N, C-alpha and C positions, 0 to 999 in steps of 0.2 A: 338434758339427755342428748347424747351424741348419736344422731341418726345414721352416721356413717357405718355403724355396725349392723344396720338393717339391710335386708336384700329382698327382692321380689321372688316369691314362689311362682307367681304368674303375674305378668304385667297387665295393668289396666289399659283402657282405651287411650288415655293420656294422663299425665301426672306431673306435679312439680314437688320437689323436696327442697326446702330452704330453712333458714334459721327460725322462721315463723311456724313451721310445721309441714304438713303434707296435704296437698289437694289431689283428689282422685276423681277422674271422670269415668263413670261406669259405662260398660257396654251392655246392650240389650241381651237378655237371655243368659245372664251369668248368675250363679247361685252356688250354695253349699247345702246339700241335703243327701241323705242316704236311706233309701228304701221305705222306711216305716210309713204305713197308711197309704201314701201316694204310690208306692211301688216303683217310683223312678229314682234315678241316681243322677245328681248334678254335682259336678266337681270342677268348676271352671271360674270361680270368683277370684279376683286378684287379691293376693295376700302379701303384706309387707311385714317382715318379721326379723327378729334377732334370735341368736341361740345362746342358751346358758345352761350350765349344769348346777347352778346355785339352787339348793333345795328349798330355800326360804326367801321369798321376796314379794314385793307388791309392785305392780305396774299401773300407772294412772295416765289417762288421756282424756281430752275433751273432744267431742264430736259436734260438728255443725252440719245439719242436713236440711237447711232452709229451702234448698232447691228440690228436694224430693217431692214428687208430684204424682207418682203412679203406684198402683198397688204393689206392695212388697219391696219397693225401693228401700235400701237399708245400708247402714254403715256402723261399725263398732269394733270391738276387740275380738281377738281370736287366739287360740292355741291350736295350730295346725301341725299335726304330727305326720299324717299321711292321709290318703283319700278316705280311709275308713275309721280314723281315730282323730277327733278334734272337738273343740268346743268354740262357741261364739256367743256374743251378746250384742244386741242392737235394738234400735227402734225401727219397726217396719211400718211404712206408710200404708194406710188402708183407704181412707177417703178424706173428704174435706172436714169431717167431724171428728174422726178418731184414728188412732194408730196403735200399734202393739209394741210395748216394751217387753222384750223376752230374751230367752236364751235357748240354745240347742246344745246338747251333749251327744256326741256320737262315739260309741264304743263298738268295735267289731263290725262296723258297717251298718249299724242301725241307729237312727237319730230319734231323739225325743224333742219336744217343743213345749216350753212353759212360758205363758204370756200373761200380761195384764193390760187392760185397755187404759190408754192415756189420751188426753185431748190432742187434736191435730195442731193446736196452736203451739205445742212444744216443739222447738226447732233446734235445741242443743241438749246434749246430755254428756255428763262425765261418767267414766267407768273406772273401777279399780278391780284388777285381777290380782288375787293373792295365791301364792303357792306354799303348801306345806308338804314337801316330798311329792307323792303322787295324788294328793288331794288338793282341790282348788275351791276358792270362793270367788264369786262374782258379785260386785256391788255397783249401784248406780247413785248418782247425785245430781241435783239441779244446779248446785253452786260450786262444786269442787271442794267443799268443806265438810258437809254432813253427808255421809254415805249410808245407803240402806241395802241390806242383803237381798240379793235376788235368788241365789241358790248356793248350796255346797254340793260338790260332785267329785267323782273319782274318774280318772282316766286310766284304763288298764295298761296302756303303754306310756303313761305320763311319768315315768321314772327316769333318772339320769339326765342326760342332755335333752332339752326340749327347745322348741321354737315358739315364740309368742309375738304378738303385735296387733296389727289392724287389718281390716278388710272393708270392702264396699262392693255392692253388686245391685243389679236390677234384673230380677228373675223374669219379668215379662218384657214387653216391647217398649222399653224406655231407657233413659239415660239421665244422670244428674251429677252434679259436682258435690262430693263429700269433702269436708275440711276437718283436719285433725290437728290439734295444737296442745300445748301444755303437757307434753310428754314428760313423765317422771318415772324413774326407777328407784324404789325405796326399800329400806329394810321391811321385812314382812310386817304388815299392819294387822294381820290376823293372829290374835293371841292364841297360845296353846290352851286347850280345853282344861277347865278347872273343876269339872264335875266328876261324874262317874269315871273311875279308872279304866284303862283298856283291859281287854280280856287276856291279852298275852304280853 
């Protein structure tokens, strides 16, 4: 995948982009979150994205977060439309025993957060983001071959041209190097639904 079509929405503390992928060094107190429960708004995480109007595609990337060491350190995939409309998926460090594999969908300035606990020994994760018009599916994989669904969601502003890619951040007072590799843009791997027909 040609990364020359990607650009920074916000630049990280430092970074490298080459034929092997992307390394991102996070800055402290960077995050993406809007309002819900915590009642604060954070919109300063670095985001590296490309734009497409293609309504059906899948995006795959491998993340390496072996250097994450502080609560909420994270890196993963993102569809960042604007400060109040986006989705992300990542592994968030918690402590030496556990971390959270999860996703956040933000529509109209309100975020949700869906998570599951995984061992802290996990240091890499693959993600696959699939788009079917304004609906999206996020999957994860330990090996880049077998993917498991994390969620299906809708972005109210996720029609037409969108931007998608990667992000990394450290919401508290920390910094780490996140590594992204094995970028791939594929035909949509999310098959059309073959059950109950739509209502319209």
